[in-house]
Structure formats: structure tokens, C-alpha cells
N, C-alpha and C positions, 0 to 999 in steps of 0.2 A: 504493500500500500504506500502511496506517495506520502512523504512527510509533510508536503504542502497541505494535505487534508487534515493534519493534526493541529496546525497552528494558523491563526489569522494573519493576514498580510498587513504590513505597514507601508503607507504611501512613500515615506522617505527612508525606509530601512537601509537601502543600499548606501546612503550617504552618512550613516551614523558614525562609522569608524573614522572616516575622513575628517569629521568635525571635532573629534576628540582633541583636547589640548595635549601637547607633547611635553614631557618633562625630561630633563637631561642630567639630573643628579641621582645616580642609582641609589644612594643612601635613603631616598624618600620612598623606597618600595613598600614599606610597611605603613605609610601614611594613608589612612582610609580616604582622605579627600581627593586623592589623585585618581581614584577608581570610579567608574560610571557603570551602573547596571546595564547589561545587554538587554535589548528589547525582548519582550516575552515571545515574540513570534520568530526569533532567530533559532538556528539549529547549531548544534555542536557536532563536529566531525571528529572521530577518534580512531586511532589505529595503534596497534602494538604487535610486536613479534611474539608469538606463542613460543614458550621455552627458549627465550632469548639467551638465558644464561648457559644453556647447553650448547647453543650455537657459538657463543663467545668462547666457551671452554674448548671448542673444537678449532679455535683460531679464525672464526668467521666474523669477527667484530666489524671489519670493513663492510662486509655485505649487510650486516645488521644496520649499521649507520646509513648506508646507501638506501636501504629500503625505507627507513624512517624519513630521510630527506626527500625521497621520491614523492611522498604524500604531499609535502609542501610545494615541491616543484610542479606536480600535476595540477594542483588547484591554482597556483599562481599563473601557470600558462593558460589554463582555461579562463581565467579572469583577465587575460591580456595585460598583465602588469599592474592591475589595480591593487591597492593595498588591502589586506585583510588580516585579522588577528590570528596568530598561530604560535605554537610552542613546539620546539624540537626537543625530544626527550631522550635521544640516544638510540633506544630500541623502539621508539614510537613517536608519534606526533599528534597534536590536537589542534583544532582550529574552530572558528565560528564564522557563520555566513548568514546573510539576510535570507528571509523566506523565499524570495524569488530566485535564489541561487541554490536551493535545496537539491534540485535535480542535478545541477552541476557538481555539487559536493558528492552526491551518491555515485555519479558516473566516474568521478576521479578516484574515489575510494575503491570501488569495485574493480576498476581497471588496474590500479596499482596492486591490489591484492592478487589479481590474476597474474600479473607480471612477476611479482615476487614468488608466487607459487611455481610458475612455469620455468622461470630462469634461475631461481635460487634454491628451489625446493624448500622454501620456508613458508610458514603459515602466518599470514598477516591477519590478525583479528581486527574487524572494522565495525563501526556502528555510527548511526546518525541519531542524535538525541535532541528532542525539542527543549529549548530553554524553559518553556512553560512547565513541562513535566518535572524538570529539576526543581523549580520553585514549589510546585505542588508537593514535592517530597521534603520540603523544609530547608532547602539550600538556595544559595544565590550564585549568580555568575556575574562578576564585575570585572571590567577591563580597563587597563590604562596603556598608554603608549610611551615607551622609553626610547629616547634618541641615543642610539649607540654612537652615532656620528651625525654630521650635518646632512648625510645622504640616506641614512637607513634608520628606521625605528622598528622596535620589536614590541610585541604585546606582553603584558603582564596580567595574570588572572588572580582574582581573590574571591572569597565568599564560600569556598568549599564545594561549589557546584560542579566544577570540572572533575574533581576527585570523585564525587558521587557518580557522575556520568561514566567514569572509567570503571567503577565497581559494577554498574549496571551492564556495561559492555562485557565485562568478564563473566557476568552471570548469564550471558546469552540474551539479554533484553536489548531490543532495538538493533540486533545484529543484522548485518548485511551479508549477502552471499557474494563471493568473488565472481567476476564476470567469466564468460566462457573461455576455454583455452585459446591462446593466440591473441587475446585482446591486449592492446598495448596503449598505455597512457602517453600523453605528450610530455616527455621529460627533457625537452630542449633546455640546455644550460646546466644540466646536472653533471658534475664532474668530480673526480677524485685524483688529482694529478700530483699533489705534493707528497713529499716524503713525510714519514712520521716525524713529529717535532720533539726532540729529546728535551728532558727537563734540564734547565740551566741552573736551578737552585737545588736540585737533588730529587724532587718528587713532583709528579703531576697528581694533584689531589682532586678527585671527583667527590663532590659534597652535596647532600640533600638534607635540608632541615625543615621539618613541618611542625606546626604548633599542635600541642595537645588540645583536643576539643574543649576541655574545661579550663584551659590555662588562661591566665591574665594576659590580655592582648598587650598591655604595656610591658610586661615581663618578656614576652616573646620579641617585641620590637627592640627592647634593650639588648637582648641576646644577639639579634641580627646586627644591630649597630656595632657591637663588640667584634663580631666575626668580620664585618666589613672593614673596621678599623685595622684589624690585624692584616687583612688582605691588602691594605693600602701601604704597608710598610715595605718600601722599595728595597730595603737592604735584605729582606727575607722572602719577598713574594713579587710576582709579576703576572700579568696576563699570560696564558700559555703560548701565545704567539710572540716571538722575540721582535724587537724593534726593527730588525733588518728583514723580517718576514720569514716564512717557511722556506726550506730548501727545495730545489727542483733539479735533482741530479740526473734524471733520465726522462726522455719524452714519452716513455711507455709505462710509467707508474700508473696503476689503476686502469690500464688500457682495456682489459676484458670487461670490467664493470661499466665503463663508459660506452663500449661497443654494444653491450646489452641494453643500456638505457636508450641508445639511439635506434638500434635495430630491432629490439624486442624479440629476439629469438635465441635459442640455445646455441645456434651456429649462425651468427650474423653473416650477411651476404659479403662476397668478396668486394663489391663496390663500397659497401658501408665501411669495411675495414680499411680499404685503401684511402678513402676520403678522410676518415678519422686520423689515420697515420700521417697524412699530409698536413692536416691542421695541427696535429700534435708537434710535428717537426718544426713547422713554421713558428708556432707559439714558443717552443723551447729556444729556438734561435733568437727570437725577439727578446725574451727575458734574459737569456745568458749574455747577450751582447748589448742589452739595454737600447735597442733600436726603436725609434719612433716610426710608426707606420700609419700614414694618414692622420686620422683624429686620435689614434691610440698612442698614449704616452705610458710606457711601462713603469716609469718612476711614479707617476700619479696613481696608476692602478695599484701599485704595491702599497702606497700610503693608504689608499682607500680600503684595500683588503685588510690591513691591520686594524683600522678604525671600525670597519663594518663587522668584525668578528663577533659572533654570538657565543660568549663564554660564561655569561651569568644572566640569570632570569629569575622571575618570581611566578610560580604556578601553584597557588595555595601553599607555598613554601619556597624557600630559597634553594636554587640549584646553581652550582658554580663549579667551574673547572679552573684550577689555579696551579701555577708553577711556584712551588715554595720550598723552603728548607725543611728537612725532616723535623727539626726542632719546632718550627711553626706549626707543622701538621700535628705534632704531639700536643702542642699547647691548645690548638683548636679542638682536638679530640677530647682533651681533659675538660675543657669548658663545656663542650656539648654533653659529655657524660654526666657532669654535675647538673646541667639543665634538665636532662632526662630524669635524673634521680629526684629532682624537685618538681617534676610534673609540668615543666615549661614547654618542652619540645621533644620530638623524636628525631633521630638523625641516622644517616647512613654515610659511610666513608669508603672510598676505595683508592688505594695508592698504586701508582704505576710509574714506569720510567719514561713514558712518552705520551704525547697527545696526538690526536688524529683530526684532520680537517676534511670536511666534505663541503663542496662549493655548489652554489646555484648562481650561474652567471648567464642570464638570458642574452646579454649583449656586453661585450668587453669594452665598448666605447661609452657605455652609461656608467654612472657612479653608484647605482643602487644594487650592485651585486652583493650577495650575502654569503657568509661563510660560517658553518656550524662546527664547533669544536667539542670533542669528547675525549675522554681518556682512551689511549690506544689499546688497553688490555681490559676492556669491559666498561670502564667509565661509569656513566649514570646507571646503567642496568645493574652493575655489580653493587653500586652504592645502594640502589633500591632494594636489592636482594638482602643486604645486611640490615636494611630498615624493616623488612617484612615481619620478622618474628615479633617485633615489639608492637606492630600496629595491625596485626592480622584481623582483629575484630572490626577495624574501620576501613580496611583496604589500604593500598599503597600507591606510590606515585607511578612507577613504570614496571615493566617486566612481564 
């Protein structure tokens, strides 16, 4: 049954997100005043890899990340570049759309799930949940826009509604069935060309912190403030992408994944492979030699890449990937353990030696390309796994 039949339409729903104010100080993420309730007639799109931790244990974390980013790429391409609120979760992704885009959301989700099944042999669980149904269950979905740079903003969600929708999805409610074999989403711009990014301070820390349902909001906000202050100590921590950007040592890094994204088949055509190889070689030469080509300036692109990176977010809780010293990671873990003992928050941590970047670049000459960062050895999915035992009665963030 079409989700459009479940919710009323709003005449100006499609312009809602564009009209939201944008904030540029990440430390405000727990300030309730920056969040605006989503309209009742909107829908939430959700996706996550089933048994993602098993896939990660088998060394398939790049495929898991690519599948999650594909959800965002497919919706963005279907919207022809128009902004929409979304969250990348490492082994899944969530988004929200106006009611007149519900069919678009369904088509993108089912197509990506089919592609992930056919090309990766992974099971992408998908659902479309009306915001009105979330509110009827006693939860809210509020959204804010954070400017990671002058060119890109990312959504932040609060109110507990997105987490509730994830629990409904995992229970099989509002579930969607993947499209027929051979269906391929439009994944133009989805790429994974960079090397893993080694930790410069010793540890790539993937972190998830969510409030206890009965906790004092002020206590949780204070905890997040302390975590962010520690993360701002430049002697011990840095964003996971170094100032000089990620390395690009070979034109064929992630080639098979990108070929599948373009060709949509287990064995992409010879023409697809040759065209991609030519583009890869050209791109590699331009970046290595720092050559300007027409309107494309590699130096400007490199700066935009660093600034546009999505390495921290708020989705009913803090998610962050940080390059930090082992001592700082220990200090954060001690602080979070004490907060959990006092009923303020639950947390999950995962330490690894490198980070991983997955990119969505619809056009290299535009400045709004986006780059998702996760830990290279499981990242958010493994952090969520360590979170699950403590919050099994309420559900968890990802996985």
C-alpha cells in the first residue's frame, strides 16, 4: 500500500527543509531551540545491513559502508541535487522526505536493497515510516541543519522518533521488499577511491553516546559538552581526515565497488570498465600533478573535501569518529563509564588504526560534494554492537 495513503499532504512540505535556519557551531547540538518538528505528513526512510557485524568480521567493512552511502546517493540523485535531511550510520542510513516524495523514497530504497543483494550478497533491511505514526507512539522527530562548511550542511535529529522508527523496522513493521533482481539505482557520484586514513595520534575512535530515557537533559548536555571539549584539544585529537587530505596512491583503489555502482551487475560490461578506468587514470593524474582542468581546481577541491567531511553528527545521540591519542580515548571512556553508572547516558566505543572515506561527488566542479567517514575496522557498527547489551530493552542506534 502506498505510504501516501497513510498521511495527509502539505501544500508547502517540499520547501520545509530548505527554510530551516542553519547553525555552524557543533557544540549547540544539544540545544533544543535549534530543532524544528518535521511535518506530520512526512515519511522516514530507513535502511541497515542485517548482520553487519558478521560482514565486518569477514573484512567487508568497505562494502558495508558503500551500501549505506548508496541509500543517500540514490535518493539525492532522484531529487536532482535538492537538499534533504539524512544521516549516514556506517552500516545504514536514515532520511526524511515530504509526502509527495514518498514514492521516490520507496523506489530508491527498494532499488538499493536489490543492488546490495545482487552485487554484494548482503541483506539491506528497509522501511518507510510515517512521521504521524511515530508521534502516535509517543515520540517526536525534530530536525536541525548543521553547516559543516560554507558549501554543505548535514541534518541532525532529536526527539527519539528516528530511534523508534528503527526499532519498528527491525521488528518487521513498515518493511519494504527489495525490488526484482537486476534492478539498479542511480548511484552516479558514489565512489571509494582513497586509501585508508591511518591514525596520526594513535587511535581512530568511533563513538556513540545516547541519553538514558529518564536522564536529566541538562546532565546529558553537560556530558556532551565535556566530550566535545576534549575532542577540540588539538594536541591530542583531530578530525580523522588530516589537513593535507587523504592519500590517493593508486587509480584503482575501490575500482570493483565503483564499477558495480555504475554498472549494476556482478560482471560489469567491458565498456563500463574501460570508461571507468579512463576516468580513474585521468583523475589520478590531475590530483598527483595538481593540474587545473577547465573549471576544476584540484587544490580547491581538496580544501572542500576536508571541510565537507561528515565525521560527527547528532541522531538522538552523538556519533563521532575522531583521531586521538590512546590517553584521550581512555579519558573519554572513563567519563562515559561514570555517566552510564549515574544513569546519564549509554555509550559504545570502538578503537581502530585507520579511518575509511566513502564519497558522493555528483559533479567534481561543484562545491557541494560530501564525504562520509567511518572507522576502517567496523567503526559505528562495532560501537553500536558494544552499546546493544546495555540498551536492549529500548533498541539501539545501528547494526
